N, CA, C, O and the ligand as a Tripos MOL2 file, in Angstrom:
@<TRIPOS>MOLECULE
protein
  233   231    59     0     0
PROTEIN
NO_CHARGES

@<TRIPOS>ATOM
      1 N           0.8470   -1.1900    0.0000 N.3       1 MET1
      2 CA          0.0000    0.0000    0.0000 C.3       1 MET1
      3 C           0.8770    1.2330    0.0000 C.2       1 MET1
      4 O           1.7360    1.4030    0.8660 O.2       1 MET1
      5 N           0.6530    2.0870   -0.9770 N.am      2 ALA2
      6 CA          1.5420    3.2340   -1.1090 C.3       2 ALA2
      7 C           0.8250    4.5750   -0.9690 C.2       2 ALA2
      8 O           1.4650    5.5680   -0.6210 O.2       2 ALA2
      9 N          -0.4720    4.6360   -1.2270 N.am      3 CYS3
     10 CA         -1.1380    5.9360   -1.1830 C.3       3 CYS3
     11 C          -2.5960    5.7670   -0.7370 C.2       3 CYS3
     12 O          -3.0600    4.6560   -0.4840 O.2       3 CYS3
     13 N          -3.2890    6.8780   -0.6500 N.am      4 ASN4
     14 CA         -4.6690    6.8360   -0.1750 C.3       4 ASN4
     15 C          -5.5890    6.0810   -1.1230 C.2       4 ASN4
     16 O          -6.5990    5.5150   -0.7030 O.2       4 ASN4
     17 N          -5.2360    6.0750   -2.3970 N.am      5 HIS5
     18 CA         -6.0290    5.3080   -3.3550 C.3       5 HIS5
     19 C          -6.0120    3.8250   -2.9860 C.2       5 HIS5
     20 O          -7.0330    3.1400   -3.0390 O.2       5 HIS5
     21 N          -4.8370    3.3570   -2.6160 N.am      6 CYS6
     22 CA         -4.7110    1.9550   -2.2010 C.3       6 CYS6
     23 C          -5.5350    1.6950   -0.9410 C.2       6 CYS6
     24 O          -6.1930    0.6620   -0.8190 O.2       6 CYS6
     25 N          -5.4910    2.6290   -0.0240 N.am      7 VAL7
     26 CA         -6.2400    2.4760    1.2270 C.3       7 VAL7
     27 C          -7.7230    2.3040    0.9250 C.2       7 VAL7
     28 O          -8.3940    1.4560    1.5120 O.2       7 VAL7
     29 N          -8.2250    3.1210   -0.0010 N.am      8 VAL8
     30 CA         -9.6380    3.0290   -0.3680 C.3       8 VAL8
     31 C          -9.9330    1.6830   -1.0150 C.2       8 VAL8
     32 O         -10.9440    1.0460   -0.7190 O.2       8 VAL8
     33 N          -9.0330    1.2590   -1.9060 N.am      9 LYS9
     34 CA         -9.2390   -0.0130   -2.6020 C.3       9 LYS9
     35 C          -9.2570   -1.1950   -1.6380 C.2       9 LYS9
     36 O         -10.1290   -2.0620   -1.7050 O.2       9 LYS9
     37 N          -8.2750   -1.2090   -0.7410 N.am     10 VAL10
     38 CA         -8.1980   -2.3020    0.2300 C.3      10 VAL10
     39 C          -9.4120   -2.2570    1.1600 C.2      10 VAL10
     40 O         -10.0000   -3.2900    1.4810 O.2      10 VAL10
     41 N          -9.7720   -1.0590    1.5810 N.am     11 GLY11
     42 CA        -10.9180   -0.9030    2.4700 C.3      11 GLY11
     43 C         -12.2010   -1.3940    1.8360 C.2      11 GLY11
     44 O         -13.0090   -2.0630    2.4810 O.2      11 GLY11
     45 N         -12.3870   -1.0540    0.5470 N.am     12 LYS12
     46 CA        -13.6000   -1.4830   -0.1520 C.3      12 LYS12
     47 C         -13.6200   -2.9920   -0.3150 C.2      12 LYS12
     48 O         -14.6590   -3.6340   -0.1630 O.2      12 LYS12
     49 N         -12.4500   -3.5540   -0.6300 N.am     13 ALA13
     50 CA        -12.3680   -5.0040   -0.8280 C.3      13 ALA13
     51 C         -12.7460   -5.7310    0.4590 C.2      13 ALA13
     52 O         -13.4910   -6.7110    0.4430 O.2      13 ALA13
     53 N         -12.2220   -5.2310    1.5640 N.am     14 ILE14
     54 CA        -12.5190   -5.8800    2.8510 C.3      14 ILE14
     55 C         -13.9850   -5.6760    3.2130 C.2      14 ILE14
     56 O         -14.6510   -6.6040    3.6710 O.2      14 ILE14
     57 N         -14.4830   -4.4670    3.0070 N.am     15 ALA15
     58 CA        -15.8670   -4.1570    3.3680 C.3      15 ALA15
     59 C         -16.8580   -4.9880    2.5590 C.2      15 ALA15
     60 O         -17.9780   -5.2350    3.0070 O.2      15 ALA15
     61 N         -16.4410   -5.4230    1.3560 N.am     16 SER16
     62 CA        -17.3520   -6.1810    0.4960 C.3      16 SER16
     63 C         -17.5040   -7.6330    0.9470 C.2      16 SER16
     64 O         -18.3940   -8.3420    0.4780 O.2      16 SER16
     65 N         -16.6400   -8.0710    1.8520 N.am     17 VAL17
     66 CA        -16.7260   -9.4450    2.3410 C.3      17 VAL17
     67 C         -17.9340   -9.5720    3.2640 C.2      17 VAL17
     68 O         -18.1100   -8.7800    4.1900 O.2      17 VAL17
     69 N         -18.7620  -10.5830    2.9980 N.am     18 GLU18
     70 CA        -19.9480  -10.7810    3.8230 C.3      18 GLU18
     71 C         -19.5360  -11.0770    5.2650 C.2      18 GLU18
     72 O         -18.6710  -11.9190    5.5060 O.2      18 GLU18
     73 N         -20.1430  -10.3990    6.2020 N.am     19 GLY19
     74 CA        -19.8450  -10.6220    7.6070 C.3      19 GLY19
     75 C         -18.9370   -9.5620    8.2120 C.2      19 GLY19
     76 O         -18.7760   -9.4850    9.4300 O.2      19 GLY19
     77 N         -18.3400   -8.7380    7.3340 N.am     20 VAL20
     78 CA        -17.4790   -7.6700    7.8470 C.3      20 VAL20
     79 C         -18.3570   -6.5300    8.3480 C.2      20 VAL20
     80 O         -19.2170   -6.0280    7.6240 O.2      20 VAL20
     81 N         -18.1320   -6.1320    9.5820 N.am     21 VAL21
     82 CA        -18.9470   -5.1000   10.2040 C.3      21 VAL21
     83 C         -18.2840   -3.7320   10.0590 C.2      21 VAL21
     84 O         -18.9400   -2.7300    9.7750 O.2      21 VAL21
     85 N         -16.9830   -3.7190   10.2590 N.am     22 GLU22
     86 CA        -16.2720   -2.4510   10.2380 C.3      22 GLU22
     87 C         -14.8360   -2.6730    9.8000 C.2      22 GLU22
     88 O         -14.2150   -3.6680   10.1750 O.2      22 GLU22
     89 N         -14.3080   -1.7530    9.0100 N.am     23 VAL23
     90 CA        -12.9130   -1.8670    8.5940 C.3      23 VAL23
     91 C         -12.2420   -0.5020    8.6570 C.2      23 VAL23
     92 O         -12.8170    0.5160    8.2690 O.2      23 VAL23
     93 N         -11.0100   -0.5090    9.1560 N.am     24 ASP24
     94 CA        -10.2410    0.7290    9.2270 C.3      24 ASP24
     95 C          -8.8320    0.4200    8.7260 C.2      24 ASP24
     96 O          -8.0650   -0.2870    9.3800 O.2      24 ASP24
     97 N          -8.5090    0.9660    7.5500 N.am     25 VAL25
     98 CA         -7.1960    0.7220    6.9590 C.3      25 VAL25
     99 C          -6.2900    1.8970    7.2990 C.2      25 VAL25
    100 O          -6.6450    3.0570    7.0910 O.2      25 VAL25
    101 N          -5.1190    1.5760    7.8230 N.am     26 ASN26
    102 CA         -4.1660    2.6140    8.2130 C.3      26 ASN26
    103 C          -2.9370    2.5450    7.3170 C.2      26 ASN26
    104 O          -2.2080    1.5540    7.3250 O.2      26 ASN26
    105 N          -2.7150    3.5960    6.5510 N.am     27 LEU27
    106 CA         -1.6110    3.6150    5.5860 C.3      27 LEU27
    107 C          -0.2530    3.6280    6.2840 C.2      27 LEU27
    108 O           0.6420    2.8730    5.9050 O.2      27 LEU27
    109 N          -0.0950    4.4570    7.2760 N.am     28 GLU28
    110 CA          1.2030    4.5780    7.9360 C.3      28 GLU28
    111 C           1.6240    3.2970    8.6350 C.2      28 GLU28
    112 O           2.7830    2.8850    8.5730 O.2      28 GLU28
    113 N           0.6670    2.6810    9.2960 N.am     29 LYS29
    114 CA          0.9850    1.4220    9.9990 C.3      29 LYS29
    115 C           0.9550    0.2380    9.0460 C.2      29 LYS29
    116 O           1.4040   -0.8560    9.3870 O.2      29 LYS29
    117 N           0.4170    0.4660    7.8360 N.am     30 ARG30
    118 CA          0.2570   -0.6110    6.8480 C.3      30 ARG30
    119 C          -0.5490   -1.7690    7.4330 C.2      30 ARG30
    120 O          -0.1930   -2.9380    7.2860 O.2      30 ARG30
    121 N          -1.6250   -1.4120    8.0860 N.am     31 GLU31
    122 CA         -2.4560   -2.4680    8.6400 C.3      31 GLU31
    123 C          -3.9300   -2.1060    8.5280 C.2      31 GLU31
    124 O          -4.3000   -0.9460    8.3500 O.2      31 GLU31
    125 N          -4.7490   -3.1340    8.6390 N.am     32 ALA32
    126 CA         -6.1830   -2.9360    8.6010 C.3      32 ALA32
    127 C          -6.7880   -3.5740    9.8490 C.2      32 ALA32
    128 O          -6.5170   -4.7310   10.1720 O.2      32 ALA32
    129 N          -7.6080   -2.7940   10.5350 N.am     33 VAL33
    130 CA         -8.3400   -3.3360   11.6790 C.3      33 VAL33
    131 C          -9.7340   -3.6880   11.1760 C.2      33 VAL33
    132 O         -10.4650   -2.8330   10.6780 O.2      33 VAL33
    133 N         -10.0850   -4.9520   11.3140 N.am     34 VAL34
    134 CA        -11.3520   -5.4270   10.7670 C.3      34 VAL34
    135 C         -12.2040   -6.0410   11.8800 C.2      34 VAL34
    136 O         -11.7490   -6.9060   12.6290 O.2      34 VAL34
    137 N         -13.4250   -5.5810   11.9650 N.am     35 ILE35
    138 CA        -14.3800   -6.2000   12.8860 C.3      35 ILE35
    139 C         -15.3310   -7.0280   12.0290 C.2      35 ILE35
    140 O         -15.9570   -6.5140   11.1010 O.2      35 ILE35
    141 N         -15.4310   -8.3150   12.3520 N.am     36 PHE36
    142 CA        -16.2880   -9.1780   11.5340 C.3      36 PHE36
    143 C         -16.9870  -10.2150   12.3990 C.2      36 PHE36
    144 O         -16.5530  -10.5350   13.5060 O.2      36 PHE36
    145 N         -18.0900  -10.7290   11.8520 N.am     37 GLU37
    146 CA        -18.8490  -11.7680   12.5500 C.3      37 GLU37
    147 C         -18.1820  -13.1130   12.2910 C.2      37 GLU37
    148 O         -18.1150  -13.5800   11.1540 O.2      37 GLU37
    149 N         -17.6960  -13.7200   13.3540 N.am     38 GLU38
    150 CA        -16.9480  -14.9700   13.2100 C.3      38 GLU38
    151 C         -17.8180  -16.1200   12.7240 C.2      38 GLU38
    152 O         -17.3030  -17.1160   12.2170 O.2      38 GLU38
    153 N         -19.1250  -15.9910   12.8740 N.am     39 SER39
    154 CA        -20.0130  -17.0520   12.3950 C.3      39 SER39
    155 C         -20.2410  -16.9540   10.8940 C.2      39 SER39
    156 O         -20.7470  -17.8920   10.2790 O.2      39 SER39
    157 N         -19.8690  -15.8240   10.3010 N.am     40 VAL40
    158 CA        -20.1330  -15.6030    8.8790 C.3      40 VAL40
    159 C         -18.8650  -15.7090    8.0400 C.2      40 VAL40
    160 O         -18.8760  -16.3120    6.9660 O.2      40 VAL40
    161 N         -17.7770  -15.1270    8.5270 N.am     41 THR41
    162 CA        -16.5590  -15.1170    7.7270 C.3      41 THR41
    163 C         -15.3510  -15.3870    8.6240 C.2      41 THR41
    164 O         -15.4820  -15.5450    9.8380 O.2      41 THR41
    165 N         -14.1900  -15.4340    8.0080 N.am     42 ASP42
    166 CA        -12.9710  -15.6520    8.7770 C.3      42 ASP42
    167 C         -11.8200  -14.8750    8.1420 C.2      42 ASP42
    168 O         -11.9600  -14.2930    7.0670 O.2      42 ASP42
    169 N         -10.6940  -14.8790    8.8240 N.am     43 LEU43
    170 CA         -9.5440  -14.1070    8.3730 C.3      43 LEU43
    171 C          -9.0630  -14.5460    6.9940 C.2      43 LEU43
    172 O          -8.5850  -13.7360    6.2000 O.2      43 LEU43
    173 N          -9.1970  -15.8460    6.7240 N.am     44 GLY44
    174 CA         -8.7620  -16.3540    5.4220 C.3      44 GLY44
    175 C          -9.5220  -15.7100    4.2760 C.2      44 GLY44
    176 O          -8.9310  -15.3490    3.2590 O.2      44 GLY44
    177 N         -10.8380  -15.5630    4.4390 N.am     45 LYS45
    178 CA        -11.6690  -14.9620    3.3950 C.3      45 LYS45
    179 C         -11.3580  -13.4860    3.2340 C.2      45 LYS45
    180 O         -11.3650  -12.9520    2.1250 O.2      45 LYS45
    181 N         -11.0830  -12.8320    4.3590 N.am     46 ILE46
    182 CA        -10.7670  -11.4110    4.3050 C.3      46 ILE46
    183 C          -9.4280  -11.2010    3.5990 C.2      46 ILE46
    184 O          -9.2860  -10.2980    2.7750 O.2      46 ILE46
    185 N          -8.4570  -12.0380    3.9270 N.am     47 LYS47
    186 CA         -7.1520  -11.9370    3.2630 C.3      47 LYS47
    187 C          -7.2710  -12.2400    1.7770 C.2      47 LYS47
    188 O          -6.5880  -11.6280    0.9560 O.2      47 LYS47
    189 N          -8.1450  -13.1920    1.4330 N.am     48 ALA48
    190 CA         -8.3410  -13.5330    0.0150 C.3      48 ALA48
    191 C          -8.8990  -12.3350   -0.7460 C.2      48 ALA48
    192 O          -8.5330  -12.0970   -1.8970 O.2      48 ALA48
    193 N          -9.7840  -11.5840   -0.0980 N.am     49 ALA49
    194 CA        -10.3680  -10.4060   -0.7410 C.3      49 ALA49
    195 C          -9.3080   -9.3400   -0.9760 C.2      49 ALA49
    196 O          -9.3200   -8.6570   -2.0000 O.2      49 ALA49
    197 N          -8.3930   -9.2010   -0.0250 N.am     50 VAL50
    198 CA         -7.2950   -8.2380   -0.1660 C.3      50 VAL50
    199 C          -6.4070   -8.6600   -1.3410 C.2      50 VAL50
    200 O          -5.9800   -7.8310   -2.1450 O.2      50 VAL50
    201 N          -6.1420   -9.9610   -1.4190 N.am     51 ARG51
    202 CA         -5.3050  -10.4950   -2.4960 C.3      51 ARG51
    203 C          -5.9750  -10.2650   -3.8530 C.2      51 ARG51
    204 O          -5.3130   -9.9090   -4.8280 O.2      51 ARG51
    205 N          -7.2980  -10.4740   -3.9040 N.am     52 GLU52
    206 CA         -8.0370  -10.2760   -5.1490 C.3      52 GLU52
    207 C          -7.9740   -8.8290   -5.6130 C.2      52 GLU52
    208 O          -8.0090   -8.5450   -6.8100 O.2      52 GLU52
    209 N          -7.8820   -7.9190   -4.6500 N.am     53 ALA53
    210 CA         -7.8090   -6.5020   -4.9900 C.3      53 ALA53
    211 C          -6.4120   -6.1290   -5.4810 C.2      53 ALA53
    212 O          -6.1930   -5.0130   -5.9520 O.2      53 ALA53
    213 N          -5.4680   -7.0650   -5.3700 N.am     54 GLY54
    214 CA         -4.1280   -6.8210   -5.8980 C.3      54 GLY54
    215 C          -3.0890   -6.5040   -4.8460 C.2      54 GLY54
    216 O          -2.0110   -6.0050   -5.1680 O.2      54 GLY54
    217 N          -3.4010   -6.7870   -3.5900 N.am     55 TYR55
    218 CA         -2.4620   -6.4870   -2.5130 C.3      55 TYR55
    219 C          -2.1310   -7.7540   -1.7330 C.2      55 TYR55
    220 O          -2.9300   -8.6880   -1.6640 O.2      55 TYR55
    221 N          -0.9570   -7.7660   -1.1580 N.am     56 GLU56
    222 CA         -0.5180   -8.9550   -0.4500 C.3      56 GLU56
    223 C          -0.6810   -8.7390    1.0530 C.2      56 GLU56
    224 O           0.0450   -7.9470    1.6540 O.2      56 GLU56
    225 N          -1.6490   -9.4550    1.6650 N.am     57 PRO57
    226 CA         -1.8380   -9.3020    3.1100 C.3      57 PRO57
    227 C          -0.6850   -9.9510    3.8700 C.2      57 PRO57
    228 O          -0.1440  -10.9710    3.4440 O.2      57 PRO57
    229 N          -0.3210   -9.3580    4.9850 N.am     58 LEU58
    230 CA          0.7790   -9.9080    5.7920 C.3      58 LEU58
    231 C           0.2590  -11.0240    6.6800 C.2      58 LEU58
    232 O           1.0270  -11.6180    7.4380 O.2      58 LEU58
    233 CU         -1.8610    3.7640   -4.1040 Cu       59 CU59
@<TRIPOS>BOND
     1     1     2 1
     2     2     3 1
     3     3     4 2
     4     3     5 am
     5     5     6 1
     6     6     7 1
     7     7     8 2
     8     7     9 am
     9     9    10 1
    10    10    11 1
    11    11    12 2
    12    11    13 am
    13    13    14 1
    14    14    15 1
    15    15    16 2
    16    15    17 am
    17    17    18 1
    18    18    19 1
    19    19    20 2
    20    19    21 am
    21    21    22 1
    22    22    23 1
    23    23    24 2
    24    23    25 am
    25    25    26 1
    26    26    27 1
    27    27    28 2
    28    27    29 am
    29    29    30 1
    30    30    31 1
    31    31    32 2
    32    31    33 am
    33    33    34 1
    34    34    35 1
    35    35    36 2
    36    35    37 am
    37    37    38 1
    38    38    39 1
    39    39    40 2
    40    39    41 am
    41    41    42 1
    42    42    43 1
    43    43    44 2
    44    43    45 am
    45    45    46 1
    46    46    47 1
    47    47    48 2
    48    47    49 am
    49    49    50 1
    50    50    51 1
    51    51    52 2
    52    51    53 am
    53    53    54 1
    54    54    55 1
    55    55    56 2
    56    55    57 am
    57    57    58 1
    58    58    59 1
    59    59    60 2
    60    59    61 am
    61    61    62 1
    62    62    63 1
    63    63    64 2
    64    63    65 am
    65    65    66 1
    66    66    67 1
    67    67    68 2
    68    67    69 am
    69    69    70 1
    70    70    71 1
    71    71    72 2
    72    71    73 am
    73    73    74 1
    74    74    75 1
    75    75    76 2
    76    75    77 am
    77    77    78 1
    78    78    79 1
    79    79    80 2
    80    79    81 am
    81    81    82 1
    82    82    83 1
    83    83    84 2
    84    83    85 am
    85    85    86 1
    86    86    87 1
    87    87    88 2
    88    87    89 am
    89    89    90 1
    90    90    91 1
    91    91    92 2
    92    91    93 am
    93    93    94 1
    94    94    95 1
    95    95    96 2
    96    95    97 am
    97    97    98 1
    98    98    99 1
    99    99   100 2
   100    99   101 am
   101   101   102 1
   102   102   103 1
   103   103   104 2
   104   103   105 am
   105   105   106 1
   106   106   107 1
   107   107   108 2
   108   107   109 am
   109   109   110 1
   110   110   111 1
   111   111   112 2
   112   111   113 am
   113   113   114 1
   114   114   115 1
   115   115   116 2
   116   115   117 am
   117   117   118 1
   118   118   119 1
   119   119   120 2
   120   119   121 am
   121   121   122 1
   122   122   123 1
   123   123   124 2
   124   123   125 am
   125   125   126 1
   126   126   127 1
   127   127   128 2
   128   127   129 am
   129   129   130 1
   130   130   131 1
   131   131   132 2
   132   131   133 am
   133   133   134 1
   134   134   135 1
   135   135   136 2
   136   135   137 am
   137   137   138 1
   138   138   139 1
   139   139   140 2
   140   139   141 am
   141   141   142 1
   142   142   143 1
   143   143   144 2
   144   143   145 am
   145   145   146 1
   146   146   147 1
   147   147   148 2
   148   147   149 am
   149   149   150 1
   150   150   151 1
   151   151   152 2
   152   151   153 am
   153   153   154 1
   154   154   155 1
   155   155   156 2
   156   155   157 am
   157   157   158 1
   158   158   159 1
   159   159   160 2
   160   159   161 am
   161   161   162 1
   162   162   163 1
   163   163   164 2
   164   163   165 am
   165   165   166 1
   166   166   167 1
   167   167   168 2
   168   167   169 am
   169   169   170 1
   170   170   171 1
   171   171   172 2
   172   171   173 am
   173   173   174 1
   174   174   175 1
   175   175   176 2
   176   175   177 am
   177   177   178 1
   178   178   179 1
   179   179   180 2
   180   179   181 am
   181   181   182 1
   182   182   183 1
   183   183   184 2
   184   183   185 am
   185   185   186 1
   186   186   187 1
   187   187   188 2
   188   187   189 am
   189   189   190 1
   190   190   191 1
   191   191   192 2
   192   191   193 am
   193   193   194 1
   194   194   195 1
   195   195   196 2
   196   195   197 am
   197   197   198 1
   198   198   199 1
   199   199   200 2
   200   199   201 am
   201   201   202 1
   202   202   203 1
   203   203   204 2
   204   203   205 am
   205   205   206 1
   206   206   207 1
   207   207   208 2
   208   207   209 am
   209   209   210 1
   210   210   211 1
   211   211   212 2
   212   211   213 am
   213   213   214 1
   214   214   215 1
   215   215   216 2
   216   215   217 am
   217   217   218 1
   218   218   219 1
   219   219   220 2
   220   219   221 am
   221   221   222 1
   222   222   223 1
   223   223   224 2
   224   223   225 am
   225   225   226 1
   226   226   227 1
   227   227   228 2
   228   227   229 am
   229   229   230 1
   230   230   231 1
   231   231   232 2
@<TRIPOS>SUBSTRUCTURE
     1 MET1         2 RESIDUE 1 A MET
     2 ALA2         6 RESIDUE 1 A ALA
     3 CYS3        10 RESIDUE 1 A CYS
     4 ASN4        14 RESIDUE 1 A ASN
     5 HIS5        18 RESIDUE 1 A HIS
     6 CYS6        22 RESIDUE 1 A CYS
     7 VAL7        26 RESIDUE 1 A VAL
     8 VAL8        30 RESIDUE 1 A VAL
     9 LYS9        34 RESIDUE 1 A LYS
    10 VAL10       38 RESIDUE 1 A VAL
    11 GLY11       42 RESIDUE 1 A GLY
    12 LYS12       46 RESIDUE 1 A LYS
    13 ALA13       50 RESIDUE 1 A ALA
    14 ILE14       54 RESIDUE 1 A ILE
    15 ALA15       58 RESIDUE 1 A ALA
    16 SER16       62 RESIDUE 1 A SER
    17 VAL17       66 RESIDUE 1 A VAL
    18 GLU18       70 RESIDUE 1 A GLU
    19 GLY19       74 RESIDUE 1 A GLY
    20 VAL20       78 RESIDUE 1 A VAL
    21 VAL21       82 RESIDUE 1 A VAL
    22 GLU22       86 RESIDUE 1 A GLU
    23 VAL23       90 RESIDUE 1 A VAL
    24 ASP24       94 RESIDUE 1 A ASP
    25 VAL25       98 RESIDUE 1 A VAL
    26 ASN26      102 RESIDUE 1 A ASN
    27 LEU27      106 RESIDUE 1 A LEU
    28 GLU28      110 RESIDUE 1 A GLU
    29 LYS29      114 RESIDUE 1 A LYS
    30 ARG30      118 RESIDUE 1 A ARG
    31 GLU31      122 RESIDUE 1 A GLU
    32 ALA32      126 RESIDUE 1 A ALA
    33 VAL33      130 RESIDUE 1 A VAL
    34 VAL34      134 RESIDUE 1 A VAL
    35 ILE35      138 RESIDUE 1 A ILE
    36 PHE36      142 RESIDUE 1 A PHE
    37 GLU37      146 RESIDUE 1 A GLU
    38 GLU38      150 RESIDUE 1 A GLU
    39 SER39      154 RESIDUE 1 A SER
    40 VAL40      158 RESIDUE 1 A VAL
    41 THR41      162 RESIDUE 1 A THR
    42 ASP42      166 RESIDUE 1 A ASP
    43 LEU43      170 RESIDUE 1 A LEU
    44 GLY44      174 RESIDUE 1 A GLY
    45 LYS45      178 RESIDUE 1 A LYS
    46 ILE46      182 RESIDUE 1 A ILE
    47 LYS47      186 RESIDUE 1 A LYS
    48 ALA48      190 RESIDUE 1 A ALA
    49 ALA49      194 RESIDUE 1 A ALA
    50 VAL50      198 RESIDUE 1 A VAL
    51 ARG51      202 RESIDUE 1 A ARG
    52 GLU52      206 RESIDUE 1 A GLU
    53 ALA53      210 RESIDUE 1 A ALA
    54 GLY54      214 RESIDUE 1 A GLY
    55 TYR55      218 RESIDUE 1 A TYR
    56 GLU56      222 RESIDUE 1 A GLU
    57 PRO57      226 RESIDUE 1 A PRO
    58 LEU58      230 RESIDUE 1 A LEU
    59 CU59       233 GROUP 0 **** ****
């Protein structure tokens, strides 16, 4: 992630995952805080969405 455009893209990708309640992508820390319903989705699906958007989740 290099700029605010990336932040928006990653944020949208994560937000589009079913079960995600809230997402906050931080450019400086290079991290995303995601609140999601564990009965609906999991970290693997969220990371897959980030990968699909063209970014490599840590
Ligand atoms: Cu960018």
